[in-house]
C-alpha positions as a printed Julia matrix, in Angstrom:
95×3 Matrix{Float64}:
 -21.81  193.17  161.0
 -21.32  196.25  158.95
 -24.92  196.08  157.82
 -26.13  195.9   161.38
 -24.28  199.18  162.21
 -25.71  200.86  159.14
 -29.24  199.77  160.08
 -28.7   200.98  163.59
 -27.5   204.36  162.31
 -30.57  204.72  160.1
 -32.8   203.67  162.95
 -31.16  206.12  165.36
 -31.33  208.99  162.84
 -35.02  208.23  162.13
 -35.72  208.09  165.83
 -33.94  211.41  166.35
 -35.89  212.98  163.47
 -39.19  211.83  165.01
 -38.18  213.15  168.43
 -37.18  216.55  167.04
 -40.4   216.84  165.06
 -42.29  216.3   168.35
 -40.39  219.16  169.94
 -41.06  221.58  167.13
 -44.82  220.85  167.13
 -45.27  221.29  170.92
 -47.61  224.16  171.78
 -45.91  227.2   173.31
 -46.3   227.43  177.02
 -48.8   230.09  178.19
 -47.59  232.81  180.5
 -48.35  232.18  184.11
 -49.72  235.05  186.24
 -48.3   235.23  189.78
 -49.82  237.75  192.21
 -47.29  239.27  194.51
 -48.5   241.38  197.43
 -47.06  244.91  197.36
 -47.05  247.24  200.34
 -48.87  250.52  199.61
 -49.97  253.26  201.96
 -53.55  252.77  203.14
 -54.78  256.35  202.71
 -53.2   258.68  200.29
 -55.17  261.75  201.38
 -58.06  262.06  203.86
 -60.72  264.26  202.24
 -61.42  267.42  204.19
 -64.7   267.64  206.07
 -67.06  270.1   204.37
 -68.33  273.28  206.11
 -71.97  272.52  206.71
 -74.36  275.52  206.7
 -76.38  273.86  209.4
 -73.6   274.44  211.9
 -73.75  278.24  211.19
 -77.52  278.73  210.99
 -78.93  281.15  213.59
 -81.14  279.68  216.3
 -83.95  282.02  215.24
 -84.18  280.56  211.7
 -87.62  279.53  210.47
 -88.51  275.96  209.7
 -88.39  276.65  205.93
 -84.88  278.07  206.21
 -83.75  275.08  208.2
 -85.14  272.63  205.67
 -83.44  274.55  202.78
 -80.14  274.54  204.64
 -80.46  270.8   205.42
 -81.25  270.11  201.77
 -78.08  271.88  200.62
 -76.0   270.2   203.29
 -77.33  266.77  202.24
 -75.63  267.03  198.85
 -72.35  268.14  200.51
 -72.62  265.22  202.96
 -73.2   262.63  200.2
 -70.14  263.91  198.22
 -68.04  263.76  201.38
 -69.27  260.2   202.17
 -68.38  259.1   198.61
 -64.83  260.39  198.98
 -64.47  258.78  202.37
 -65.82  255.5   201.05
 -63.28  255.52  198.19
 -60.43  256.2   200.62
 -61.56  253.45  202.94
 -62.04  250.96  200.04
 -58.38  251.45  199.19
 -57.49  250.14  202.66
 -59.38  246.88  202.48
 -57.43  243.8   201.51
 -58.48  242.22  198.28
 -58.19  238.49  197.93
């Protein structure tokens, strides 16, 4: 009977050693990314509307002057549209 207990002790200790080795060699768990929605203000700052030269041009301006003014205003308009687009893009919900 004593031998049976000794064999059971050896068997139990061997089984425990095998189980512990399995725990040591387990790969580490990878971090899990969880997206949490956060409330932020939609628009931080609305870009100011530029002063267009076309609004100030005299009615007696020649066609060439009008075209030059429109060409200069086009650049201002595109910059303003870009700033507005960036502000609006911040408001859209992203999935």
